[in-house]
C-alpha positions as CSV (number, residue, x, y, z in Angstrom):
1,M,233.6,186.4,242.3
2,N,233.6,185.5,237.9
3,R,230.4,187.9,238.0
4,I,230.6,191.9,236.9
5,L,230.2,192.8,240.5
6,S,229.1,196.3,241.9
7,T,231.4,198.4,243.6
8,K,230.3,198.2,247.1
9,E,232.0,195.8,249.1
10,M,235.4,196.9,247.2
11,L,235.3,200.3,248.3
12,L,234.1,199.5,251.7
13,K,236.7,197.3,251.7
14,A,239.7,199.6,250.5
15,Q,238.3,202.3,253.0
16,R,238.7,200.1,255.7
17,D,242.4,198.5,254.8
18,G,243.5,202.1,253.7
19,Y,243.6,202.3,250.0
20,A,242.0,203.0,246.6
21,V,240.1,201.4,244.2
22,P,241.5,202.7,240.6
23,A,238.8,203.5,237.8
24,F,239.8,203.5,234.2
25,N,238.1,205.1,231.9
26,I,238.2,202.6,228.5
27,H,236.5,203.1,225.3
28,N,236.8,199.8,223.5
29,L,238.3,196.0,223.3
30,E,241.8,196.4,223.7
31,T,241.7,199.2,226.6
32,V,239.4,196.4,228.2
33,Q,241.6,194.1,227.9
34,V,245.3,196.3,229.5
35,V,242.9,197.1,232.3
36,V,242.1,193.7,233.5
37,E,244.6,191.5,232.3
38,T,247.1,194.3,234.7
39,A,244.8,194.2,237.9
40,A,244.4,190.5,237.5
41,E,248.3,190.4,237.4
42,M,248.6,192.4,240.2
43,G,245.9,191.3,242.3
44,S,244.1,194.7,241.9
45,P,240.3,195.1,242.0
46,V,239.8,197.5,238.9
47,I,236.3,199.5,238.0
48,L,236.0,199.9,234.0
49,A,234.4,203.3,233.6
50,G,232.3,204.5,230.6
51,T,230.9,207.9,230.3
52,P,228.2,208.9,227.8
53,S,230.0,209.2,224.9
54,T,231.7,206.3,225.0
55,I,229.0,203.7,225.7
56,K,227.3,205.5,222.9
57,Y,230.8,204.9,220.2
58,A,231.4,200.8,222.0
59,G,228.0,200.2,222.8
60,A,226.5,199.0,226.4
61,D,225.6,195.1,225.1
62,Y,229.4,195.1,223.7
63,L,230.9,196.4,227.0
64,V,229.3,194.7,228.7
65,S,229.8,191.4,227.3
66,I,233.8,191.5,227.1
67,A,233.5,192.8,230.6
68,E,232.0,189.8,231.5
69,V,234.3,187.8,229.5
70,A,236.8,189.0,232.1
71,A,235.1,189.0,235.0
72,K,235.2,184.6,234.1
73,K,238.9,184.8,232.5
74,Y,240.2,187.0,236.2
75,N,239.6,186.1,239.8
76,I,239.5,189.4,240.9
77,P,236.3,191.9,241.3
78,I,235.6,193.8,238.5
79,A,232.8,196.3,238.1
80,I,231.7,198.6,235.2
81,H,230.5,202.0,236.3
82,L,228.4,204.9,234.3
83,D,230.6,207.2,234.9
84,H,228.9,211.2,234.8
85,F,225.9,210.5,233.9
86,E,223.3,212.9,233.7
87,D,220.0,211.4,232.1
88,V,218.5,209.4,234.9
89,E,216.4,207.4,231.9
90,Q,219.8,206.5,230.2
91,I,221.2,205.5,233.4
92,K,218.0,203.1,234.0
93,K,218.7,201.9,230.6
94,Y,221.9,200.9,231.1
95,I,221.5,198.9,234.4
96,D,219.2,196.9,232.5
97,A,221.4,195.8,230.7
98,G,224.2,194.9,233.0
99,F,226.3,198.0,234.9
100,K,226.1,197.4,238.6
101,S,228.0,200.9,239.0
102,A,226.9,204.5,238.3
103,M,227.5,207.7,238.5
104,I,224.5,210.5,238.4
105,D,226.2,213.4,238.3
106,A,223.6,216.5,239.4
107,S,226.0,218.9,240.5
108,H,225.3,221.7,238.3
109,L,222.2,221.9,239.5
110,N,221.2,223.5,243.0
111,F,221.6,221.2,246.1
112,E,217.8,220.6,246.4
113,E,217.6,219.3,243.3
114,N,220.5,217.7,243.0
115,I,219.2,215.6,246.0
116,K,215.8,215.1,244.0
117,I,217.9,214.0,240.7
118,V,220.0,211.7,242.7
119,K,217.7,209.8,245.4
120,S,215.3,209.1,242.2
121,V,218.6,207.2,240.8
122,V,219.5,205.2,243.8
123,D,215.7,204.3,244.4
124,Y,216.0,202.6,241.6
125,A,219.1,201.2,241.1
126,H,219.7,199.7,245.0
127,M,216.4,197.1,243.6
128,F,219.2,195.8,241.2
129,D,222.1,195.6,243.6
130,T,223.5,198.5,242.2
131,T,225.7,201.1,243.5
132,V,225.3,204.6,243.1
133,E,228.1,207.5,243.4
134,A,226.9,210.9,243.0
135,E,228.7,214.6,242.9
136,L,228.4,217.4,246.0
137,G,230.8,220.4,243.7
138,Q,232.2,220.8,240.6
139,L,235.6,220.0,239.3
140,G,237.3,222.4,237.0
141,G,237.8,221.3,233.4
142,I,236.5,219.0,230.7
143,E,234.8,215.7,231.2
144,D,233.6,213.7,227.6
145,D,231.4,216.9,226.0
146,K,230.7,219.2,230.0
147,V,233.1,221.8,230.2
148,V,233.3,223.8,233.8
149,D,234.5,227.2,233.9
150,D,238.3,227.3,236.8
151,K,235.8,230.2,238.3
152,D,232.5,227.8,238.2
153,A,234.5,225.3,239.9
154,L,233.0,225.0,243.5
155,Y,235.0,223.1,246.1
156,T,232.5,220.3,249.1
157,N,230.9,222.1,251.5
158,P,231.6,219.1,254.4
159,K,228.1,219.6,256.0
160,S,226.6,220.1,253.3
161,A,228.0,216.4,252.1
162,K,226.7,214.8,255.4
163,E,223.4,216.4,254.9
164,F,224.1,215.1,251.2
165,V,224.7,211.8,251.4
166,E,221.9,210.6,254.6
167,R,218.9,212.1,252.2
168,T,219.8,210.5,248.8
169,N,221.4,207.5,250.8
170,I,223.8,206.8,248.1
171,D,226.9,204.1,247.9
172,S,229.9,206.7,247.4
173,L,230.7,210.3,246.8
174,A,232.6,212.3,244.2
175,V,233.9,215.3,246.6
176,A,235.3,218.5,244.9
177,I,238.8,219.2,246.5
178,G,241.0,220.9,244.0
179,T,241.1,218.4,241.3
180,A,240.5,219.0,237.4
181,H,239.3,217.0,234.8
182,G,241.9,217.1,231.9
183,L,245.2,218.5,232.0
184,Y,245.9,221.2,234.7
185,K,247.2,224.7,233.8
186,G,249.3,225.1,236.5
187,E,250.2,222.8,239.8
188,P,247.1,221.0,241.6
189,K,246.6,222.3,244.7
190,L,244.2,219.7,246.9
191,D,242.7,221.1,250.2
192,F,243.4,218.2,252.5
193,D,242.0,219.9,255.8
194,R,238.3,220.0,253.3
195,L,239.0,216.2,252.3
196,K,239.5,215.3,256.5
197,E,236.3,216.9,257.4
198,I,234.5,215.8,255.0
199,R,235.8,212.4,256.2
200,Q,234.5,212.6,259.9
201,L,231.0,213.2,258.5
202,V,230.6,211.1,256.2
203,E,230.4,207.7,256.4
204,V,230.2,206.2,252.6
205,P,233.7,206.1,250.8
206,L,235.1,209.2,249.1
207,V,235.8,209.3,245.2
208,L,238.6,211.4,243.7
209,H,237.5,212.7,239.9
210,G,240.0,214.7,238.2
211,A,243.3,212.1,238.9
212,S,245.1,212.3,236.1
213,D,248.0,214.9,236.0
214,V,248.6,214.6,239.8
215,P,251.4,214.2,241.4
216,D,251.5,210.6,242.8
217,E,252.5,212.2,246.1
218,L,249.1,214.1,246.4
219,V,247.1,211.4,244.8
220,K,248.3,209.1,248.4
221,K,248.2,211.7,251.0
222,A,244.1,212.0,249.7
223,I,244.0,208.5,249.9
224,S,245.7,209.3,253.1
225,F,243.1,211.1,254.3
226,G,239.9,209.2,253.0
227,I,239.6,208.7,249.5
228,C,238.8,205.1,248.4
229,K,238.1,204.8,244.5
230,V,240.5,207.1,242.2
231,N,239.3,207.9,238.3
232,V,242.0,207.4,236.2
233,A,241.1,209.0,232.0
234,T,243.2,211.1,230.3
235,D,246.6,209.5,231.6
236,L,245.8,206.5,230.0
237,K,244.5,208.0,226.7
238,I,247.9,210.1,225.9
239,P,250.7,207.6,225.7
240,F,247.9,204.9,223.7
241,S,247.7,207.9,221.5
242,D,251.6,208.5,220.9
243,A,252.5,204.9,220.4
244,V,250.0,204.6,218.1
245,K,251.0,208.1,216.0
246,K,254.8,207.1,216.9
247,Y,254.1,203.6,215.0
248,F,252.7,204.9,212.2
249,I,255.6,207.7,211.5
250,E,257.8,204.8,211.8
251,H,256.1,202.5,209.9
252,P,253.7,204.6,207.3
253,D,253.0,201.6,204.9
254,A,251.1,200.4,208.3
255,N,247.6,199.3,208.0
256,D,246.8,196.6,210.8
257,P,245.0,197.2,213.5
258,R,246.8,194.4,215.2
259,K,249.9,195.8,215.1
260,Y,249.7,199.6,215.4
261,M,247.0,198.6,218.0
262,T,249.8,196.9,220.4
263,P,252.5,199.7,221.3
264,G,249.2,201.4,222.3
265,K,248.2,198.8,224.4
266,S,251.9,198.6,225.8
267,A,252.1,202.1,226.7
268,M,248.6,202.3,228.3
269,K,249.8,198.7,230.5
270,E,252.1,200.6,232.1
271,I,250.3,203.5,233.2
272,V,247.8,201.4,234.1
273,K,250.4,199.3,235.9
274,H,251.8,202.6,238.1
275,K,248.1,203.9,239.3
276,I,247.4,200.7,240.5
277,E,250.5,200.9,242.5
278,V,249.8,204.7,243.2
279,C,246.3,203.4,244.6
280,G,248.0,200.7,246.7
281,S,245.5,198.6,245.3
282,N,248.1,195.4,244.4
283,N,247.5,192.0,246.2
284,R,244.3,193.2,247.8
285,Y,242.6,190.4,246.0
């Protein structure tokens, strides 16, 4: 290893062995440090995911360089992933910059348009040993700057999923089975019968988005039915920010980032550790 990898082999291994690889949304040096150091301690493969606004905020070159240092430092599989990108040209640009995994989200378009756009990304990405994830059906809630009303959230049709995968040649498929981005308004209800049917018809690894705030037992059940990549974002941001706010309340004159960021990192570390255990990816490498 000792280099940034695509998600292909790590997800196929997870699919074979019945666990999931966690994909943690990162934002800066501190969040990358927390995620990678914890994954290394636990022997877990890990995916560092960045949304369009994260890449804009932190800089693709900075994030790639930080990930390259982490890959050299730790003997675990590490991938950096473009999460929920809708701009094809942006994806190509960041693949050229060193990202080895990308999600093209054209799920808001009709079936044929979705296929057309996804296929164009796959054709480009595969020339550079980069894996592509796409979504069929939409999740409710908020992801980055994108908002999907609950009434517009569409579940993934299993037969359409089979056709979609065959025609696009994607490496993994994000399925809409009742999860939502952000925090839930009520109790999450996942359609496991739908997930089982999709798994029977689709060979590529399946991805669960919106896993923050979903009870652990439901995530584990989804993994047992074929989910092998689990996305986590909101569950990381809340404890980090709460710990930093608490530090400032207790130390109102604080001004040293090395001190006030440390409690945030510690709080995030506990969540990363817990999510790895829920995914069952610890001690897999």
